[in-house]
MOPAC internal coordinates of N, CA, C and O (Angstrom, degrees):
PM7 1SCF
backbone

  N    0.0000 0     0.00 0     0.00 0    0    0    0
  C    1.4411 1     0.00 0     0.00 0    1    0    0
  C    1.5287 1   109.06 1     0.00 0    2    1    0
  O    1.2310 1   120.99 1   -46.61 1    3    2    1
  N    1.2982 1   115.72 1   133.39 1    3    2    1
  C    1.4585 1   121.40 1  -179.67 1    5    3    2
  C    1.5289 1   108.91 1   -94.02 1    6    5    3
  O    1.2310 1   121.07 1   -55.92 1    7    6    5
  N    1.3261 1   115.56 1   124.08 1    7    6    5
  C    1.4649 1   121.58 1   175.24 1    9    7    6
  C    1.5172 1   108.22 1  -104.86 1   10    9    7
  O    1.2310 1   120.57 1   -67.40 1   11   10    9
  N    1.3336 1   116.52 1   112.60 1   11   10    9
  C    1.4620 1   121.00 1  -178.81 1   13   11   10
  C    1.5210 1   108.80 1   -77.48 1   14   13   11
  O    1.2310 1   121.05 1   -53.46 1   15   14   13
  N    1.3388 1   115.59 1   126.54 1   15   14   13
  C    1.4596 1   120.26 1   179.93 1   17   15   14
  C    1.5204 1   111.95 1   -97.56 1   18   17   15
  O    1.2310 1   119.71 1   145.99 1   19   18   17
  N    1.3500 1   118.16 1   -34.01 1   19   18   17
  C    1.4686 1   119.73 1   176.39 1   21   19   18
  C    1.5222 1   110.87 1  -158.55 1   22   21   19
  O    1.2310 1   121.84 1   -24.11 1   23   22   21
  N    1.3284 1   114.08 1   155.89 1   23   22   21
  C    1.4657 1   122.53 1   176.07 1   25   23   22
  C    1.5115 1   107.97 1  -137.20 1   26   25   23
  O    1.2310 1   120.29 1   -35.84 1   27   26   25
  N    1.3166 1   117.05 1   144.16 1   27   26   25
  C    1.4619 1   120.12 1   172.07 1   29   27   26
  C    1.5252 1   108.87 1  -152.68 1   30   29   27
  O    1.2310 1   121.18 1   -30.30 1   31   30   29
  N    1.3218 1   115.34 1   149.70 1   31   30   29
  C    1.4548 1   121.78 1   178.69 1   33   31   30
  C    1.5245 1   107.92 1   -85.02 1   34   33   31
  O    1.2310 1   121.12 1   -51.52 1   35   34   33
  N    1.3350 1   115.47 1   128.48 1   35   34   33
  C    1.4625 1   121.38 1  -178.68 1   37   35   34
  C    1.5218 1   109.67 1  -131.35 1   38   37   35
  O    1.2310 1   120.84 1   -15.58 1   39   38   37
  N    1.3313 1   116.01 1   164.42 1   39   38   37
  C    1.4569 1   122.69 1   169.85 1   41   39   38
  C    1.5203 1   106.02 1  -104.36 1   42   41   39
  O    1.2310 1   120.33 1   -58.49 1   43   42   41
  N    1.3164 1   116.97 1   121.51 1   43   42   41
  C    1.4639 1   120.59 1  -174.41 1   45   43   42
  C    1.5237 1   111.87 1   -70.75 1   46   45   43
  O    1.2310 1   121.00 1   -36.93 1   47   46   45
  N    1.3374 1   115.70 1   143.07 1   47   46   45
  C    1.4616 1   121.13 1   177.39 1   49   47   46
  C    1.5133 1   111.78 1   -97.10 1   50   49   47
  O    1.2310 1   120.94 1   166.17 1   51   50   49
  N    1.3419 1   115.81 1   -13.83 1   51   50   49
  C    1.4663 1   121.07 1   175.72 1   53   51   50
  C    1.5268 1   107.73 1  -148.77 1   54   53   51
  O    1.2310 1   120.30 1    -5.63 1   55   54   53
  N    1.3112 1   117.04 1   174.37 1   55   54   53
  C    1.4589 1   121.17 1  -179.91 1   57   55   54
  C    1.5282 1   109.83 1   -75.13 1   58   57   55
  O    1.2310 1   120.63 1   -43.38 1   59   58   57
  N    1.3313 1   116.41 1   136.62 1   59   58   57
  C    1.4611 1   123.05 1   178.56 1   61   59   58
  C    1.5207 1   109.32 1  -130.99 1   62   61   59
  O    1.2310 1   119.81 1   -29.54 1   63   62   61
  N    1.3406 1   117.98 1   150.46 1   63   62   61
  C    1.4710 1   118.96 1   171.93 1   65   63   62
  C    1.5268 1   109.73 1   -80.65 1   66   65   63
  O    1.2310 1   120.73 1   -37.22 1   67   66   65
  N    1.3094 1   116.20 1   142.78 1   67   66   65
  C    1.4622 1   121.10 1   175.81 1   69   67   66
  C    1.5293 1   107.78 1   -79.12 1   70   69   67
  O    1.2310 1   120.32 1   -49.20 1   71   70   69
  N    1.3157 1   117.00 1   130.80 1   71   70   69
  C    1.4605 1   122.11 1  -179.35 1   73   71   70
  C    1.5241 1   111.81 1   -66.09 1   74   73   71
  O    1.2310 1   120.33 1   147.64 1   75   74   73
  N    1.3327 1   116.97 1   -32.36 1   75   74   73
  C    1.4616 1   121.01 1  -176.18 1   77   75   74
  C    1.5150 1   114.37 1   -79.58 1   78   77   75
  O    1.2310 1   120.46 1   131.47 1   79   78   77
  N    1.3461 1   116.73 1   -48.53 1   79   78   77
  C    1.4662 1   119.76 1  -174.79 1   81   79   78
  C    1.5330 1   112.74 1  -109.82 1   82   81   79
  O    1.2310 1   119.69 1   174.27 1   83   82   81
  N    1.3056 1   118.19 1    -5.73 1   83   82   81
  C    1.4738 1   126.47 1   179.58 1   85   83   82
  C    1.5240 1   114.09 1    65.04 1   86   85   83
  O    1.2310 1   119.63 1  -171.76 1   87   86   85
  N    1.3314 1   118.31 1     8.24 1   87   86   85
  C    1.4591 1   120.45 1   175.78 1   89   87   86
  C    1.5256 1   108.86 1   -87.28 1   90   89   87
  O    1.2310 1   120.37 1   -15.85 1   91   90   89
  N    1.3241 1   116.90 1   164.15 1   91   90   89
  C    1.4518 1   121.73 1  -175.21 1   93   91   90
  C    1.5222 1   112.25 1   -75.19 1   94   93   91
  O    1.2310 1   121.27 1   -38.38 1   95   94   93
  N    1.3185 1   115.18 1   141.62 1   95   94   93
  C    1.4612 1   122.64 1   169.71 1   97   95   94
  C    1.5234 1   104.89 1  -102.29 1   98   97   95
  O    1.2310 1   120.20 1   -63.54 1   99   98   97
  N    1.3077 1   117.21 1   116.46 1   99   98   97
  C    1.4623 1   121.74 1  -173.01 1  101   99   98
  C    1.5203 1   112.66 1   -68.95 1  102  101   99
  O    1.2310 1   121.44 1   -24.47 1  103  102  101
  N    1.3041 1   114.84 1   155.53 1  103  102  101
  C    1.4602 1   122.20 1   175.99 1  105  103  102
  C    1.5294 1   109.19 1   -60.44 1  106  105  103
  O    1.2310 1   120.38 1   -45.81 1  107  106  105
  N    1.3300 1   116.88 1   134.19 1  107  106  105
  C    1.4557 1   121.99 1   179.50 1  109  107  106
  C    1.5206 1   114.77 1    85.03 1  110  109  107
  O    1.2310 1   120.22 1   177.34 1  111  110  109
  N    1.3338 1   117.19 1    -2.66 1  111  110  109
  C    1.4663 1   120.90 1  -179.74 1  113  111  110
  C    1.5278 1   110.04 1   -84.49 1  114  113  111
  O    1.2310 1   120.92 1   -24.44 1  115  114  113
  N    1.3043 1   115.84 1   155.56 1  115  114  113
  C    1.4539 1   121.68 1   175.64 1  117  115  114
  C    1.5246 1   108.44 1   -80.70 1  118  117  115
  O    1.2310 1   120.30 1   -46.21 1  119  118  117
  N    1.3362 1   117.04 1   133.79 1  119  118  117
  C    1.4582 1   121.69 1  -178.70 1  121  119  118
  C    1.5190 1   109.62 1  -146.16 1  122  121  119
  O    1.2310 1   120.71 1   -13.58 1  123  122  121
  N    1.3257 1   116.25 1   166.42 1  123  122  121
  C    1.4590 1   121.71 1   177.11 1  125  123  122
  C    1.5233 1   107.34 1  -101.35 1  126  125  123
  O    1.2310 1   121.00 1   -58.52 1  127  126  125
  N    1.3370 1   115.70 1   121.48 1  127  126  125
  C    1.4644 1   122.13 1   178.52 1  129  127  126
  C    1.5257 1   107.39 1   -95.78 1  130  129  127
  O    1.2310 1   120.78 1   -55.15 1  131  130  129
  N    1.3381 1   116.11 1   124.85 1  131  130  129
  C    1.4595 1   121.38 1  -173.79 1  133  131  130
  C    1.5228 1   109.90 1  -118.30 1  134  133  131
  O    1.2310 1   120.74 1   -45.79 1  135  134  133
  N    1.3164 1   116.20 1   134.21 1  135  134  133
  C    1.4679 1   120.75 1   168.37 1  137  135  134
  C    1.5187 1   106.46 1  -113.00 1  138  137  135
  O    1.2310 1   121.09 1   -41.34 1  139  138  137
  N    1.3225 1   115.52 1   138.66 1  139  138  137
  C    1.4618 1   120.27 1  -174.35 1  141  139  138
  C    1.5259 1   109.96 1  -151.09 1  142  141  139
  O    1.2310 1   121.41 1    -8.20 1  143  142  141
  N    1.3358 1   114.90 1   171.80 1  143  142  141
  C    1.4582 1   121.92 1   174.68 1  145  143  142
  C    1.5263 1   108.22 1  -125.70 1  146  145  143
  O    1.2310 1   121.44 1   -42.20 1  147  146  145
  N    1.3209 1   114.85 1   137.80 1  147  146  145
  C    1.4664 1   120.82 1   174.28 1  149  147  146
  C    1.5145 1   107.22 1  -138.40 1  150  149  147
  O    1.2310 1   120.28 1   -61.20 1  151  150  149
  N    1.3200 1   117.07 1   118.80 1  151  150  149
  C    1.4651 1   122.42 1  -177.01 1  153  151  150
  C    1.5220 1   111.87 1    52.63 1  154  153  151
  O    1.2310 1   120.99 1  -132.42 1  155  154  153
  N    1.3229 1   115.71 1    47.58 1  155  154  153
  C    1.4748 1   123.95 1   179.40 1  157  155  154
  C    1.5295 1   113.53 1    62.74 1  158  157  155
  O    1.2310 1   119.89 1  -166.79 1  159  158  157
  N    1.3260 1   117.82 1    13.21 1  159  158  157
  C    1.4656 1   122.69 1   175.52 1  161  159  158
  C    1.5268 1   108.37 1  -106.32 1  162  161  159
  O    1.2310 1   120.90 1   -44.66 1  163  162  161
  N    1.3298 1   115.89 1   135.34 1  163  162  161
  C    1.4605 1   119.97 1   178.48 1  165  163  162
  C    1.5227 1   110.04 1   -78.51 1  166  165  163
  O    1.2310 1   120.69 1   -40.70 1  167  166  165
  N    1.3289 1   116.29 1   139.30 1  167  166  165
  C    1.4638 1   122.82 1   178.07 1  169  167  166
  C    1.5139 1   108.49 1  -128.89 1  170  169  167
  O    1.2310 1   121.17 1   -31.49 1  171  170  169
  N    1.3142 1   115.36 1   148.51 1  171  170  169
  C    1.4603 1   122.05 1   173.91 1  173  171  170
  C    1.5243 1   106.57 1  -136.23 1  174  173  171
  O    1.2310 1   120.85 1   -44.77 1  175  174  173
  N    1.3212 1   115.98 1   135.23 1  175  174  173
  C    1.4627 1   119.53 1   178.44 1  177  175  174
  C    1.5185 1   110.11 1  -156.34 1  178  177  175
  O    1.2310 1   121.15 1   -12.19 1  179  178  177
  N    1.3311 1   115.41 1   167.81 1  179  178  177
  C    1.4633 1   122.86 1   179.97 1  181  179  178
  C    1.5258 1   109.26 1  -113.75 1  182  181  179
  O    1.2310 1   121.53 1   -28.65 1  183  182  181
  N    1.3303 1   114.67 1   151.35 1  183  182  181
  C    1.4680 1   122.57 1   174.89 1  185  183  182
  C    1.5182 1   109.12 1  -132.99 1  186  185  183
  O    1.2310 1   120.43 1   -35.54 1  187  186  185
  N    1.3530 1   116.78 1   144.46 1  187  186  185
  C    1.4671 1   119.02 1   166.70 1  189  187  186
  C    1.5251 1   106.91 1   -60.71 1  190  189  187
  O    1.2310 1   120.33 1   -27.98 1  191  190  189
  N    1.3152 1   116.97 1   152.02 1  191  190  189
  C    1.4657 1   119.12 1   177.76 1  193  191  190
  C    1.5254 1   111.20 1   -61.89 1  194  193  191
  O    1.2310 1   119.97 1   142.64 1  195  194  193
  N    1.3363 1   117.67 1   -37.36 1  195  194  193
  C    1.4719 1   121.13 1   177.93 1  197  195  194
  C    1.5294 1   111.00 1   -66.47 1  198  197  195
  O    1.2310 1   120.22 1   140.31 1  199  198  197
  N    1.3260 1   117.18 1   -39.69 1  199  198  197
  C    1.4665 1   120.54 1   178.41 1  201  199  198
  C    1.5272 1   110.49 1   -65.12 1  202  201  199
  O    1.2310 1   120.33 1   141.37 1  203  202  201
  N    1.3262 1   116.97 1   -38.63 1  203  202  201
  C    1.4608 1   120.55 1   176.80 1  205  203  202
  C    1.5255 1   110.34 1   -61.75 1  206  205  203
  O    1.2310 1   120.08 1   137.92 1  207  206  205
  N    1.3374 1   117.45 1   -42.08 1  207  206  205
  C    1.4652 1   120.71 1   178.56 1  209  207  206
  C    1.5205 1   111.39 1   -62.73 1  210  209  207
  O    1.2310 1   120.22 1   138.86 1  211  210  209
  N    1.3349 1   117.19 1   -41.14 1  211  210  209
  C    1.4686 1   120.71 1   178.29 1  213  211  210
  C    1.5225 1   110.97 1   -63.00 1  214  213  211
  O    1.2310 1   120.47 1   138.11 1  215  214  213
  N    1.3268 1   116.71 1   -41.89 1  215  214  213
  C    1.4659 1   120.81 1  -178.87 1  217  215  214
  C    1.5268 1   110.52 1   -65.68 1  218  217  215
  O    1.2310 1   120.20 1   139.43 1  219  218  217
  N    1.3067 1   117.22 1   -40.57 1  219  218  217
  C    1.4716 1   121.18 1  -179.76 1  221  219  218
  C    1.5287 1   111.03 1   -67.35 1  222  221  219
  O    1.2310 1   119.96 1   139.94 1  223  222  221
  N    1.3399 1   117.69 1   -40.06 1  223  222  221
  C    1.4684 1   121.50 1  -175.84 1  225  223  222
  C    1.5226 1   113.33 1   -77.64 1  226  225  223
  O    1.2310 1   119.65 1   146.52 1  227  226  225
  N    1.3305 1   118.28 1   -33.48 1  227  226  225
  C    1.4616 1   121.90 1  -172.10 1  229  227  226
  C    1.5308 1   111.01 1   -95.05 1  230  229  227
  O    1.2310 1   120.10 1   -58.35 1  231  230  229
  N    1.3157 1   117.41 1   121.65 1  231  230  229
  C    1.4640 1   122.08 1  -177.52 1  233  231  230
  C    1.5218 1   113.04 1   -70.02 1  234  233  231
  O    1.2310 1   119.81 1   163.93 1  235  234  233
  N    1.3281 1   117.97 1   -16.07 1  235  234  233
  C    1.4688 1   119.78 1   178.29 1  237  235  234
  C    1.5243 1   112.38 1   -63.31 1  238  237  235
  O    1.2310 1   120.59 1   155.17 1  239  238  237
  N    1.3248 1   116.47 1   -24.83 1  239  238  237
  C    1.4618 1   120.34 1  -176.47 1  241  239  238
  C    1.5209 1   113.08 1   -91.35 1  242  241  239
  O    1.2310 1   119.24 1   179.14 1  243  242  241
  N    1.3089 1   119.06 1    -0.86 1  243  242  241
  C    1.4656 1   120.22 1   178.65 1  245  243  242
  C    1.5319 1   109.24 1   -79.05 1  246  245  243
  O    1.2310 1   120.97 1   -29.28 1  247  246  245
  N    1.3023 1   115.76 1   150.72 1  247  246  245
  C    1.4622 1   120.50 1   178.97 1  249  247  246
  C    1.5091 1   111.89 1    68.41 1  250  249  247
  O    1.2310 1   120.48 1    54.24 1  251  250  249
  N    1.3222 1   116.68 1  -125.76 1  251  250  249
  C    1.4654 1   120.94 1  -176.41 1  253  251  250
  C    1.5219 1   112.72 1   -81.03 1  254  253  251
  O    1.2310 1   119.74 1  -179.77 1  255  254  253
  N    1.3347 1   118.11 1     0.23 1  255  254  253
  C    1.4594 1   121.32 1   179.04 1  257  255  254
  C    1.5121 1   113.97 1   -79.61 1  258  257  255
  O    1.2310 1   120.15 1   171.51 1  259  258  257
  N    1.3290 1   117.32 1    -8.49 1  259  258  257
  C    1.4567 1   121.34 1   179.43 1  261  259  258
  C    1.5231 1   109.04 1   -95.82 1  262  261  259
  O    1.2310 1   120.86 1   -65.51 1  263  262  261
  N    1.3228 1   115.95 1   114.49 1  263  262  261
  C    1.4628 1   122.44 1   177.84 1  265  263  262
  C    1.5168 1   108.52 1  -151.60 1  266  265  263
  O    1.2310 1   120.31 1   -11.36 1  267  266  265
  N    1.3145 1   117.01 1   168.64 1  267  266  265
  C    1.4587 1   120.58 1  -177.38 1  269  267  266
  C    1.5285 1   109.73 1   -63.97 1  270  269  267
  O    1.2310 1   120.50 1   -58.50 1  271  270  269
  N    1.3273 1   116.66 1   121.50 1  271  270  269
  C    1.4576 1   122.46 1  -179.88 1  273  271  270
  C    1.5135 1   114.31 1    87.40 1  274  273  271
  O    1.2310 1   119.71 1  -167.24 1  275  274  273
  N    1.3359 1   118.16 1    12.76 1  275  274  273
  C    1.4725 1   120.95 1  -175.26 1  277  275  274
  C    1.5290 1   112.72 1   -63.38 1  278  277  275
  O    1.2310 1   119.59 1   144.25 1  279  278  277
  N    1.3177 1   118.39 1   -35.75 1  279  278  277
  C    1.4668 1   120.66 1  -179.60 1  281  279  278
  C    1.5204 1   110.05 1   -70.16 1  282  281  279
  O    1.2310 1   120.50 1   139.10 1  283  282  281
  N    1.3139 1   116.65 1   -40.90 1  283  282  281
  C    1.4639 1   121.07 1   178.50 1  285  283  282
  C    1.5337 1   110.08 1   -61.77 1  286  285  283
  O    1.2310 1   120.40 1   136.38 1  287  286  285
  N    1.3369 1   116.85 1   -43.62 1  287  286  285
  C    1.4634 1   120.83 1   178.21 1  289  287  286
  C    1.5273 1   111.68 1   -63.57 1  290  289  287
  O    1.2310 1   120.31 1   138.15 1  291  290  289
  N    1.3291 1   117.01 1   -41.85 1  291  290  289
  C    1.4696 1   120.88 1  -179.55 1  293  291  290
  C    1.5267 1   110.88 1   -63.97 1  294  293  291
  O    1.2310 1   120.10 1   139.95 1  295  294  293
  N    1.3242 1   117.42 1   -40.05 1  295  294  293
  C    1.4667 1   120.68 1   178.89 1  297  295  294
  C    1.5304 1   110.84 1   -68.10 1  298  297  295
  O    1.2310 1   119.99 1   142.48 1  299  298  297
  N    1.3365 1   117.62 1   -37.52 1  299  298  297
  C    1.4678 1   120.62 1   176.68 1  301  299  298
  C    1.5223 1   110.93 1   -64.27 1  302  301  299
  O    1.2310 1   120.25 1   138.85 1  303  302  301
  N    1.3344 1   117.12 1   -41.15 1  303  302  301
  C    1.4680 1   120.51 1   177.71 1  305  303  302
  C    1.5149 1   111.03 1   -62.95 1  306  305  303
  O    1.2310 1   120.31 1   139.05 1  307  306  305
  N    1.3230 1   117.02 1   -40.95 1  307  306  305
  C    1.4668 1   121.48 1   179.99 1  309  307  306
  C    1.5259 1   109.98 1   -61.97 1  310  309  307
  O    1.2310 1   120.32 1   139.53 1  311  310  309
  N    1.3426 1   116.99 1   -40.47 1  311  310  309
  C    1.4677 1   120.49 1   178.90 1  313  311  310
  C    1.5192 1   110.76 1   -66.79 1  314  313  311
  O    1.2310 1   120.02 1   140.44 1  315  314  313
  N    1.3344 1   117.56 1   -39.56 1  315  314  313
  C    1.4679 1   120.76 1   179.60 1  317  315  314
  C    1.5227 1   110.69 1   -63.96 1  318  317  315
  O    1.2310 1   120.34 1   137.36 1  319  318  317
  N    1.3179 1   116.96 1   -42.64 1  319  318  317
  C    1.4655 1   120.61 1  -179.21 1  321  319  318
  C    1.5229 1   110.46 1   -67.07 1  322  321  319
  O    1.2310 1   120.12 1   139.73 1  323  322  321
  N    1.3298 1   117.37 1   -40.27 1  323  322  321
  C    1.4638 1   119.82 1  -178.14 1  325  323  322
  C    1.5346 1   111.65 1   -70.83 1  326  325  323
  O    1.2310 1   119.54 1   161.44 1  327  326  325
  N    1.3257 1   118.48 1   -18.56 1  327  326  325
  C    1.4601 1   120.76 1   180.00 1  329  327  326
  C    1.5303 1   112.72 1   -85.93 1  330  329  327
  O    1.2310 1   119.67 1   174.20 1  331  330  329
  N    1.3317 1   118.24 1    -5.80 1  331  330  329
  C    1.4635 1   121.55 1   178.98 1  333  331  330
  C    1.5233 1   109.13 1   -74.60 1  334  333  331
  O    1.2310 1   120.31 1   -48.49 1  335  334  333
  N    1.3299 1   117.01 1   131.51 1  335  334  333
  C    1.4573 1   122.14 1   177.58 1  337  335  334
  C    1.5239 1   108.74 1   -95.60 1  338  337  335
  O    1.2310 1   120.81 1   -66.30 1  339  338  337
  N    1.3248 1   116.06 1   113.70 1  339  338  337
  C    1.4496 1   120.88 1   179.58 1  341  339  338
  C    1.5287 1   109.92 1   -86.94 1  342  341  339
  O    1.2310 1   121.15 1   -32.56 1  343  342  341
  N    1.3200 1   115.40 1   147.44 1  343  342  341
  C    1.4571 1   122.00 1  -179.38 1  345  343  342
  C    1.5277 1   108.68 1   -86.86 1  346  345  343
  O    1.2310 1   119.50 1   -46.23 1  347  346  345
  N    1.3334 1   118.56 1   133.77 1  347  346  345
  C    1.4686 1   120.02 1   176.11 1  349  347  346
  C    1.5258 1   111.06 1   -62.19 1  350  349  347
  O    1.2310 1   120.27 1   -24.66 1  351  350  349
  N    1.3153 1   117.09 1   155.34 1  351  350  349
  C    1.4699 1   122.50 1  -176.50 1  353  351  350
  C    1.5193 1   113.35 1   -57.35 1  354  353  351
  O    1.2310 1   119.36 1   147.24 1  355  354  353
  N    1.3363 1   118.82 1   -32.76 1  355  354  353
  C    1.4636 1   120.71 1  -176.10 1  357  355  354
  C    1.5263 1   111.86 1   -64.01 1  358  357  355
  O    1.2310 1   119.70 1   154.80 1  359  358  357
  N    1.2978 1   118.18 1   -25.20 1  359  358  357
  C    1.4531 1   120.55 1  -175.65 1  361  359  358
  C    1.5185 1   113.18 1   -94.06 1  362  361  359
  O    1.2310 1   119.62 1  -178.93 1  363  362  361
  N    1.3270 1   118.32 1     1.07 1  363  362  361
  C    1.4536 1   120.12 1   179.73 1  365  363  362
  C    1.5161 1   109.85 1   -70.62 1  366  365  363
  O    1.2310 1   119.95 1   -31.27 1  367  366  365
  N    1.3287 1   117.71 1   148.73 1  367  366  365
  C    1.4704 1   120.62 1  -176.05 1  369  367  366
  C    1.5228 1   114.83 1   -77.46 1  370  369  367
  O    1.2310 1   118.97 1  -174.54 1  371  370  369
  N    1.3032 1   119.58 1     5.46 1  371  370  369
  C    1.4625 1   122.14 1   178.98 1  373  371  370
  C    1.5237 1   108.97 1  -139.71 1  374  373  371
  O    1.2310 1   121.12 1   -17.05 1  375  374  373
  N    1.2968 1   115.47 1   162.95 1  375  374  373
  C    1.4576 1   121.04 1   179.87 1  377  375  374
  C    1.5258 1   110.36 1   -86.15 1  378  377  375
  O    1.2310 1   121.02 1   -31.40 1  379  378  377
  N    1.3011 1   115.65 1   148.60 1  379  378  377
  C    1.4652 1   119.80 1   175.96 1  381  379  378
  C    1.5212 1   108.52 1   -67.46 1  382  381  379
  O    1.2310 1   120.11 1   -43.66 1  383  382  381
  N    1.3078 1   117.39 1   136.34 1  383  382  381
  C    1.4575 1   122.22 1  -177.34 1  385  383  382
  C    1.5116 1   109.47 1  -107.09 1  386  385  383
  O    1.2310 1   121.01 1   -34.48 1  387  386  385
  N    1.3125 1   115.68 1   145.52 1  387  386  385
  C    1.4537 1   120.93 1   174.84 1  389  387  386
  C    1.5249 1   107.86 1   -96.68 1  390  389  387
  O    1.2310 1   120.70 1   -57.14 1  391  390  389
  N    1.3195 1   116.28 1   122.86 1  391  390  389
  C    1.4559 1   120.46 1  -176.85 1  393  391  390
  C    1.5222 1   113.04 1   -97.74 1  394  393  391
  O    1.2310 1   120.10 1   177.54 1  395  394  393
  N    1.3224 1   117.41 1    -2.46 1  395  394  393
  C    1.4526 1   118.37 1  -178.47 1  397  395  394
  C    1.5269 1   112.99 1   -88.78 1  398  397  395
  O    1.2310 1   119.24 1   172.23 1  399  398  397
  N    1.3185 1   119.06 1    -7.77 1  399  398  397
  C    1.4672 1   122.13 1   177.77 1  401  399  398
  C    1.5268 1   109.16 1   -89.71 1  402  401  399
  O    1.2310 1   120.74 1   -43.84 1  403  402  401
  N    1.3281 1   116.18 1   136.16 1  403  402  401
  C    1.4560 1   120.49 1   179.17 1  405  403  402
  C    1.5290 1   109.33 1   -88.09 1  406  405  403
  O    1.2310 1   121.67 1   -35.13 1  407  406  405
  N    1.3056 1   114.41 1   144.87 1  407  406  405
  C    1.4670 1   119.43 1   175.68 1  409  407  406
  C    1.5219 1   108.86 1   -74.99 1  410  409  407
  O    1.2310 1   120.59 1   -45.78 1  411  410  409
  N    1.3378 1   116.48 1   134.22 1  411  410  409
  C    1.4627 1   120.37 1   179.89 1  413  411  410
  C    1.5129 1   109.31 1   -98.58 1  414  413  411
  O    1.2310 1   121.34 1   -39.52 1  415  414  413
  N    1.3194 1   115.04 1   140.48 1  415  414  413
  C    1.4693 1   120.17 1  -177.76 1  417  415  414
  C    1.5083 1   109.63 1  -106.11 1  418  417  415
  O    1.2310 1   120.10 1   180.00 1  419  418  417

């Protein structure tokens, strides 16, 4: 689990990989510089400002959900789920049941 100790907005002096999406943060771009601890080891990494906003808003990334490439993985999962073709109810092999009626004895 990554425990974030501090964040600050910086202007990069060289190209860095984004921890969230693994894409490059260009030289001279605004980015979020993060210092953190994971298993008593200090970590430092950069995030795109948009990736930082996604991580803050989405609860999936809290706790152990934050790892290198987590945003890229989450977007891939979203695409996989949206590509599933669901069958309409009429074609199901059973009838829809009403669970609010009590069985009478």
